[in-house]
Phi, psi and omega in degrees: 000141177284137182282144178294153184307313181292339185238033185294337179254017184247134174268318183255119181246122180264150175252113183296334183286324186248352183060033175255148177241138183247130176274105185291346177284337182238347183288137186242359181256096184293338182300319180293316180295318178300322178294319178299315181291318182295327181265006180054038180252015180273152177217142174247168188237148177231113003287157184281073182225157177295319176301324178293320177297317178295324178299330180268008174096006180270150175236151186292129177282144176241150183289000000 
């Protein structure tokens, strides 16, 4: 999947509304990612890793 413009250098994109994190390297449903970007509810993590996202309370989304 192509990464959204604001998150072009991000692998893990979090949704602040649901506390889910999406791995943009493997996620295949662009509608959910487009909704996150359109509603400005996205968050990225530093460092851009799954353990960091989990440290902040996010859990990995599954299809």
